[in-house]
N, C-alpha and C positions, 0 to 999 in steps of 0.2 A: 498497425494500429491507426485507425483515423479518427481523429477530434471534431466535432461539429464545435464550430465557433460558440454558440449559444449556451453548450451545455458543456464546455472544455474543462471548467473546474471540475465538475462534477465527475466527469469520466475520469479524468486525472486521479482523482480520488479514489475513486471505485478501482482502477487498474493498478493503484499503487498498492491499495489494501490486498488486492489477489496477488501483486507480485511479493509481498512482504511474507506471505505464507512459506515460501521458497528460499528465501535469502536470509542468512543470519546475521551479517554484517550490515549496519545501517550505511556507510559510505557505499558499498555497492547498491543498496536499495537507491540511494540519492544519484548514484550514476545512470543506475536503470530509469530512473524518472526524468531526467535532464535529457537523455539521448533521443527518446523520442519527440521532446518539444523542441529540440533543435532539427531533426527531421523534419516535422510538419510545421517548421517555421513559427512556433507559437513563442510569442514574448515570455522568455522565463522570468519569474517572479524574482525579487530580492531573495539573498541566501537566508534570511531568517524564516521567510515564508515557505520555502522547498524543503528546508530543515524541518519545518513544522509537520508538513505534509507528511515527509517520509518516518517521522516521529509517532504521528497518530497512526500511519498505518501499520506500524511496526506494533505499536500498542494493541490495536485494533486483532492483529493476526495472533499476538500473544495470548490476548484473551479466549481468542476462538481456539485456539488449541488447547488453551487449560481447562475449559468446558468440554472439548471432546476428551481430552484425558482422563477427567473426572468421571466421565460416563462410560468408561472401558474398565474402571476399576471393580473387583468383584464386589457383589452385594448394590451397587450403583445402579438406578434405573437408567435405562438408555433414553435418548432426547426422543 
């Protein structure tokens, strides 16, 4: 994963949201978020900011999952 400096935050948020779909533990997601930042030598923001990014990504993934699940129920229209 390569982040461009001008779009780093947007790219990190998008990547974290994609990653949250397959991760069920918030701590693991947080580790997955911090690891590439260290690798790419991106300054890691404060813990409250990174936790907020992980929480928002988890919430977005949960909403996406619920929408897909509701569409799969019998009698419900598909997206």
